[in-house]
LUMTIMAR-759220 format. One record per residue: z, y, x of N, C-alpha, C, CB in turn; residue in one letter. Coordinates in steps of 0.05 Angstrom, whole numbers. Glycine has a CB too. Layout:
<zagus>
((Z, Y, X), (Z, Y, X), (Z, Y, X), (Z, Y, X), A)
...
</zagus>
This chain:
<zagus>
((0, -23, 16), (0, 0, 0), (0, 25, 17), (23, -1, -18), X)
((-16, 43, 8), (-19, 68, 22), (-5, 90, 7), (-49, 76, 26), X)
((11, 104, 23), (26, 126, 11), (14, 152, 22), (58, 125, 17), X)
((9, 170, 5), (-2, 196, 13), (19, 214, 25), (-16, 210, -11), X)
((12, 228, 46), (31, 246, 59), (33, 271, 44), (22, 252, 88), X)
((58, 282, 42), (61, 307, 28), (49, 331, 43), (90, 312, 23), X)
((44, 328, 70), (32, 350, 86), (2, 346, 85), (43, 350, 116), X)
((-11, 367, 76), (-40, 364, 75), (-53, 361, 103), (-53, 388, 61), X)
((-72, 344, 106), (-85, 339, 131), (-107, 360, 136), (-97, 310, 133), X)
((-105, 374, 159), (-126, 394, 166), (-144, 383, 188), (-112, 421, 175), X)
((-169, 388, 186), (-188, 380, 206), (-191, 403, 226), (-215, 371, 193), X)
((-193, 397, 251), (-197, 418, 272), (-225, 429, 270), (-191, 407, 300), X)
((-227, 456, 272), (-253, 469, 272), (-255, 488, 295), (-258, 484, 245), X)
((-278, 490, 307), (-282, 509, 329), (-297, 533, 316), (-299, 497, 353), X)
((-284, 556, 317), (-297, 580, 307), (-314, 591, 329), (-276, 601, 297), X)
((-340, 594, 325), (-359, 603, 345), (-362, 633, 345), (-386, 590, 341), X)
((-357, 647, 324), (-361, 676, 323), (-342, 691, 343), (-356, 687, 294), X)
((-316, 685, 343), (-299, 698, 363), (-307, 691, 392), (-270, 692, 358), X)
((-317, 667, 396), (-325, 658, 423), (-349, 675, 432), (-332, 628, 423), X)
((-368, 680, 414), (-391, 696, 421), (-383, 724, 427), (-412, 696, 398), X)
((-364, 735, 411), (-355, 763, 416), (-342, 765, 444), (-335, 771, 395), X)
((-326, 746, 451), (-313, 746, 477), (-333, 744, 500), (-292, 723, 480), X)
((-353, 727, 497), (-373, 723, 518), (-390, 749, 521), (-392, 700, 511), X)
((-397, 762, 500), (-412, 788, 502), (-394, 809, 515), (-421, 797, 475), X)
((-369, 810, 509), (-350, 829, 521), (-349, 824, 551), (-322, 827, 509), X)
((-346, 798, 560), (-344, 792, 588), (-371, 799, 603), (-337, 762, 592), X)
((-393, 793, 590), (-419, 799, 602), (-422, 829, 606), (-441, 788, 584), X)
((-416, 844, 586), (-418, 874, 589), (-399, 884, 610), (-412, 887, 561), X)
((-375, 873, 612), (-355, 882, 632), (-365, 876, 660), (-328, 868, 627), X)
((-375, 852, 664), (-384, 845, 691), (-409, 862, 699), (-391, 815, 692), X)
((-426, 868, 680), (-449, 885, 686), (-441, 913, 694), (-468, 886, 662), X)
((-422, 924, 680), (-412, 951, 686), (-398, 952, 713), (-393, 961, 664), X)
((-382, 931, 719), (-368, 931, 745), (-388, 927, 768), (-348, 908, 746), X)
((-408, 910, 765), (-427, 906, 786), (-444, 930, 791), (-444, 881, 780), X)
((-451, 945, 770), (-467, 969, 773), (-451, 991, 787), (-478, 979, 746), X)
((-425, 992, 781), (-409, 1014, 793), (-403, 1008, 823), (-382, 1017, 778), X)
((-406, 983, 831), (-401, 976, 859), (-425, 979, 877), (-390, 948, 862), X)
((-448, 983, 866), (-473, 986, 881), (-475, 1015, 890), (-497, 977, 865), X)
((-476, 1019, 916), (-479, 1046, 927), (-507, 1047, 940), (-457, 1053, 948), X)
((-522, 1066, 932), (-549, 1069, 943), (-547, 1085, 969), (-568, 1084, 923), X)
((-551, 1070, 991), (-549, 1082, 1017), (-577, 1081, 1030), (-528, 1069, 1035), X)
((-584, 1102, 1043), (-610, 1103, 1057), (-605, 1108, 1087), (-628, 1124, 1045), X)
((-626, 1105, 1102), (-625, 1111, 1131), (-632, 1140, 1135), (-643, 1091, 1147), X)
((-615, 1154, 1150), (-621, 1182, 1156), (-641, 1183, 1180), (-596, 1198, 1162), X)
((-662, 1197, 1176), (-683, 1198, 1196), (-688, 1228, 1203), (-709, 1184, 1187), X)
((-689, 1234, 1228), (-696, 1261, 1237), (-726, 1262, 1240), (-681, 1269, 1263), X)
((-740, 1274, 1222), (-769, 1275, 1223), (-777, 1299, 1241), (-781, 1278, 1195), X)
((-799, 1297, 1255), (-807, 1319, 1272), (-814, 1344, 1255), (-831, 1311, 1289), X)
((-807, 1367, 1266), (-813, 1392, 1252), (-841, 1401, 1260), (-792, 1414, 1258), X)
((-852, 1418, 1245), (-879, 1428, 1249), (-878, 1454, 1266), (-893, 1434, 1223), X)
((-860, 1454, 1286), (-857, 1478, 1303), (-865, 1470, 1331), (-829, 1490, 1302), X)
((-872, 1490, 1347), (-880, 1486, 1375), (-855, 1491, 1393), (-903, 1505, 1383), X)
((-851, 1473, 1412), (-828, 1476, 1430), (-832, 1501, 1448), (-824, 1451, 1448), X)
((-810, 1513, 1456), (-813, 1537, 1474), (-826, 1529, 1500), (-786, 1550, 1479), X)
((-842, 1547, 1511), (-858, 1541, 1535), (-840, 1540, 1560), (-880, 1562, 1538), X)
((-820, 1557, 1562), (-803, 1559, 1586), (-778, 1542, 1583), (-796, 1588, 1592), X)
((-782, 1516, 1579), (-759, 1498, 1576), (-748, 1492, 1603), (-768, 1472, 1561), X)
((-721, 1490, 1605), (-709, 1484, 1630), (-716, 1456, 1639), (-678, 1487, 1628), X)
((-721, 1453, 1665), (-727, 1426, 1676), (-701, 1412, 1681), (-743, 1429, 1702), X)
((-698, 1387, 1670), (-673, 1373, 1673), (-676, 1348, 1691), (-663, 1364, 1645), X)
((-700, 1344, 1702), (-705, 1320, 1718), (-723, 1328, 1741), (-717, 1297, 1702), X)
((-716, 1320, 1765), (-734, 1326, 1788), (-735, 1300, 1805), (-722, 1349, 1806), X)
((-760, 1294, 1815), (-763, 1270, 1831), (-770, 1279, 1860), (-786, 1252, 1820), X)
((-757, 1265, 1879), (-761, 1271, 1907), (-770, 1245, 1920), (-735, 1282, 1921), X)
((-792, 1247, 1935), (-803, 1223, 1949), (-803, 1229, 1978), (-832, 1216, 1939), X)
((-793, 1210, 1994), (-791, 1213, 2023), (-813, 1195, 2035), (-763, 1205, 2034), X)
((-830, 1207, 2051), (-851, 1193, 2064), (-846, 1192, 2095), (-879, 1205, 2058), X)
((-862, 1177, 2109), (-860, 1175, 2138), (-868, 1202, 2150), (-877, 1153, 2150), X)
((-855, 1210, 2171), (-863, 1234, 2184), (-841, 1253, 2193), (-879, 1249, 2166), X)
((-822, 1261, 2181), (-815, 1259, 2152), (-830, 1280, 2136), (-785, 1261, 2148), X)
((-841, 1271, 2114), (-854, 1290, 2095), (-840, 1285, 2068), (-885, 1285, 2093), X)
((-832, 1306, 2055), (-818, 1304, 2030), (-836, 1315, 2008), (-791, 1320, 2031), X)
((-835, 1302, 1985), (-850, 1310, 1961), (-830, 1316, 1939), (-871, 1289, 1953), X)
((-829, 1341, 1930), (-812, 1348, 1907), (-832, 1354, 1884), (-794, 1374, 1913), X)
((-831, 1337, 1864), (-849, 1338, 1841), (-878, 1338, 1851), (-844, 1364, 1824), X)
((-884, 1320, 1870), (-910, 1315, 1882), (-921, 1339, 1897), (-930, 1307, 1861), X)
((-904, 1358, 1905), (-912, 1380, 1922), (-901, 1375, 1950), (-901, 1408, 1911), X)
((-919, 1373, 1970), (-909, 1366, 1997), (-893, 1388, 2009), (-933, 1360, 2014), X)
((-872, 1380, 2024), (-854, 1399, 2038), (-849, 1385, 2065), (-828, 1406, 2023), X)
((-852, 1401, 2087), (-848, 1389, 2114), (-820, 1390, 2124), (-866, 1404, 2133), X)
((-803, 1406, 2111), (-776, 1410, 2122), (-756, 1403, 2100), (-772, 1439, 2132), X)
((-733, 1391, 2108), (-713, 1385, 2088), (-699, 1410, 2078), (-693, 1366, 2100), X)
((-700, 1432, 2093), (-689, 1457, 2084), (-704, 1468, 2060), (-688, 1478, 2107), X)
((-731, 1464, 2060), (-747, 1473, 2037), (-739, 1457, 2013), (-777, 1469, 2043), X)
((-734, 1431, 2016), (-726, 1414, 1994), (-699, 1424, 1983), (-723, 1385, 2003), X)
((-680, 1432, 2001), (-654, 1441, 1993), (-657, 1467, 1978), (-636, 1444, 2017), X)
((-674, 1485, 1987), (-678, 1511, 1972), (-689, 1506, 1945), (-696, 1530, 1988), X)
((-709, 1488, 1943), (-721, 1482, 1916), (-700, 1470, 1898), (-745, 1463, 1920), X)
((-684, 1451, 1908), (-663, 1439, 1892), (-642, 1459, 1883), (-649, 1416, 1908), X)
((-635, 1478, 1901), (-616, 1499, 1894), (-626, 1516, 1872), (-609, 1516, 1919), X)
((-652, 1523, 1872), (-664, 1539, 1851), (-662, 1523, 1824), (-693, 1546, 1857), X)
((-670, 1498, 1825), (-670, 1482, 1800), (-642, 1477, 1790), (-684, 1456, 1805), X)
((-623, 1474, 1809), (-595, 1470, 1800), (-582, 1495, 1789), (-579, 1460, 1824), X)
((-590, 1518, 1799), (-580, 1543, 1787), (-591, 1547, 1759), (-588, 1568, 1804), X)
((-616, 1539, 1754), (-628, 1542, 1728), (-616, 1522, 1708), (-659, 1538, 1730), X)
((-609, 1498, 1718), (-598, 1477, 1700), (-576, 1463, 1716), (-620, 1457, 1691), X)
((-550, 1469, 1710), (-528, 1455, 1724), (-527, 1425, 1719), (-502, 1468, 1717), X)
((-540, 1416, 1698), (-539, 1387, 1690), (-564, 1373, 1700), (-536, 1384, 1659), X)
((-574, 1381, 1723), (-599, 1370, 1735), (-595, 1341, 1743), (-607, 1388, 1759), X)
((-616, 1325, 1738), (-617, 1297, 1747), (-637, 1295, 1769), (-624, 1278, 1723), X)
((-630, 1280, 1790), (-648, 1277, 1813), (-654, 1247, 1817), (-635, 1289, 1839), X)
((-680, 1242, 1822), (-689, 1214, 1827), (-701, 1214, 1855), (-710, 1205, 1806), X)
((-690, 1197, 1873), (-699, 1195, 1900), (-714, 1169, 1905), (-675, 1198, 1920), X)
((-737, 1170, 1917), (-752, 1146, 1924), (-762, 1149, 1953), (-776, 1140, 1905), X)
((-768, 1127, 1966), (-777, 1128, 1993), (-801, 1109, 1997), (-755, 1121, 2013), X)
((-819, 1117, 2014), (-842, 1100, 2020), (-833, 1078, 2039), (-866, 1116, 2031), X)
((-849, 1058, 2044), (-842, 1035, 2060), (-836, 1043, 2089), (-864, 1015, 2060), X)
((-851, 1062, 2100), (-847, 1069, 2128), (-829, 1093, 2132), (-873, 1075, 2141), X)
((-816, 1103, 2111), (-797, 1126, 2114), (-772, 1116, 2128), (-790, 1138, 2086), X)
((-761, 1134, 2144), (-737, 1128, 2159), (-713, 1130, 2140), (-734, 1147, 2183), X)
((-694, 1112, 2145), (-669, 1111, 2129), (-654, 1138, 2132), (-652, 1088, 2137), X)
((-653, 1149, 2155), (-638, 1174, 2160), (-650, 1197, 2144), (-638, 1180, 2189), X)
((-676, 1198, 2140), (-688, 1219, 2125), (-680, 1218, 2095), (-719, 1218, 2126), X)
((-678, 1194, 2085), (-669, 1190, 2057), (-639, 1199, 2054), (-672, 1161, 2048), X)
((-623, 1191, 2074), (-595, 1198, 2073), (-591, 1228, 2076), (-579, 1183, 2096), X)
((-608, 1241, 2092), (-606, 1270, 2095), (-612, 1284, 2068), (-627, 1280, 2116), X)
((-632, 1275, 2053), (-637, 1286, 2027), (-613, 1281, 2008), (-663, 1274, 2015), X)
((-602, 1257, 2009), (-579, 1251, 1993), (-555, 1269, 1999), (-571, 1221, 1996), X)
((-551, 1275, 2025), (-530, 1293, 2033), (-535, 1321, 2022), (-528, 1294, 2064), X)
((-560, 1330, 2022), (-566, 1357, 2011), (-560, 1357, 1981), (-595, 1364, 2016), X)
((-567, 1336, 1967), (-561, 1334, 1938), (-531, 1335, 1933), (-573, 1308, 1926), X)
((-516, 1321, 1949), (-486, 1321, 1946), (-475, 1348, 1953), (-474, 1300, 1964), X)
((-486, 1362, 1973), (-476, 1389, 1981), (-480, 1409, 1958), (-490, 1398, 2006), X)
((-501, 1405, 1942), (-506, 1423, 1919), (-489, 1415, 1895), (-535, 1423, 1912), X)
((-472, 1395, 1897), (-455, 1385, 1875), (-471, 1374, 1852), (-437, 1408, 1866), X)
((-494, 1362, 1858), (-509, 1348, 1837), (-498, 1320, 1835), (-540, 1348, 1843), X)
((-489, 1313, 1811), (-475, 1287, 1808), (-493, 1265, 1796), (-451, 1290, 1792), X)
((-515, 1273, 1783), (-532, 1253, 1770), (-556, 1247, 1788), (-542, 1263, 1742), X)
((-552, 1225, 1803), (-573, 1217, 1823), (-581, 1189, 1817), (-562, 1220, 1852), X)
((-607, 1184, 1817), (-618, 1158, 1813), (-637, 1151, 1836), (-633, 1156, 1787), X)
((-641, 1125, 1840), (-658, 1115, 1862), (-680, 1098, 1850), (-642, 1099, 1883), X)
((-705, 1104, 1859), (-727, 1088, 1849), (-732, 1066, 1869), (-753, 1106, 1846), X)
((-730, 1041, 1860), (-732, 1018, 1878), (-754, 1000, 1866), (-705, 1003, 1880), X)
((-773, 992, 1883), (-794, 974, 1875), (-791, 948, 1889), (-822, 986, 1881), X)
((-798, 927, 1877), (-796, 900, 1889), (-817, 898, 1911), (-800, 878, 1868), X)
((-811, 883, 1932), (-830, 879, 1954), (-854, 863, 1943), (-817, 864, 1977), X)
((-877, 870, 1954), (-902, 856, 1946), (-904, 830, 1962), (-927, 874, 1949), X)
((-912, 809, 1949), (-915, 783, 1962), (-944, 777, 1967), (-902, 761, 1945), X)
((-949, 759, 1986), (-976, 749, 1990), (-994, 766, 2008), (-990, 747, 1964), X)
((-984, 775, 2031), (-1001, 788, 2050), (-1009, 816, 2044), (-1025, 773, 2055), X)
((-997, 829, 2024), (-1005, 857, 2018), (-994, 876, 2038), (-994, 865, 1990), X)
((-976, 867, 2055), (-963, 884, 2075), (-978, 880, 2102), (-933, 877, 2078), X)
((-993, 900, 2111), (-1009, 897, 2135), (-996, 913, 2158), (-1037, 907, 2131), X)
((-980, 933, 2152), (-967, 949, 2173), (-943, 934, 2184), (-959, 977, 2163), X)
((-936, 938, 2210), (-912, 924, 2220), (-887, 935, 2206), (-910, 928, 2250), X)
((-867, 918, 2205), (-842, 926, 2192), (-828, 947, 2209), (-823, 902, 2188), X)
((-812, 965, 2196), (-798, 985, 2211), (-779, 972, 2231), (-782, 1004, 2192), X)
((-777, 985, 2255), (-759, 974, 2276), (-773, 954, 2294), (-735, 961, 2263), X)
((-799, 949, 2290), (-814, 932, 2307), (-812, 902, 2300), (-806, 936, 2335), X)
((-798, 895, 2280), (-795, 867, 2272), (-821, 857, 2260), (-772, 862, 2253), X)
((-826, 831, 2265), (-851, 819, 2254), (-847, 816, 2224), (-857, 792, 2267), X)
((-869, 819, 2208), (-867, 815, 2179), (-861, 786, 2173), (-893, 824, 2165), X)
((-848, 780, 2151), (-842, 752, 2144), (-868, 737, 2139), (-824, 751, 2119), X)
((-867, 710, 2143), (-891, 694, 2139), (-898, 694, 2109), (-887, 666, 2150), X)
((-923, 691, 2103), (-931, 689, 2074), (-920, 664, 2062), (-962, 691, 2071), X)
((-916, 665, 2036), (-905, 641, 2022), (-926, 618, 2023), (-898, 647, 1993), X)
((-917, 593, 2024), (-936, 570, 2025), (-952, 569, 1999), (-922, 543, 2030), X)
((-977, 560, 2001), (-993, 558, 1976), (-982, 536, 1958), (-1023, 552, 1983), X)
((-985, 539, 1932), (-975, 519, 1914), (-991, 494, 1913), (-974, 530, 1886), X)
</zagus>
């Protein structure tokens, strides 16, 4: 025998309308948060202006080359005396106290001549000094005897 319960039996139901409302609310919230976190950043670029640079710009770089003899070249202008080089450097250093000097020497230049130029540069209190150094050429490109009378090194063996 079956006895009926005095408590009415309820069947479980899933209400979909409130679920849809909550999902739309969450979607709208996430969209607003993600849009507010996006910052549009660009790269700042300095574009060239349509103006002409002034003609009498200060020279900030000078190159000195020491050749055999001793012959000195300041900006490819030959000078026979290191005192001329010092006067030219003094003029350029007065015009621009932040002058940069690059010193290079030819293969047959004497070491003492290069050091003499370096001493003049130091005496003028020029602190930005660079040296131009080139790698030695291989394979018989050197025909003159080495400084000091030493024989040139033998050529590398063929492969």
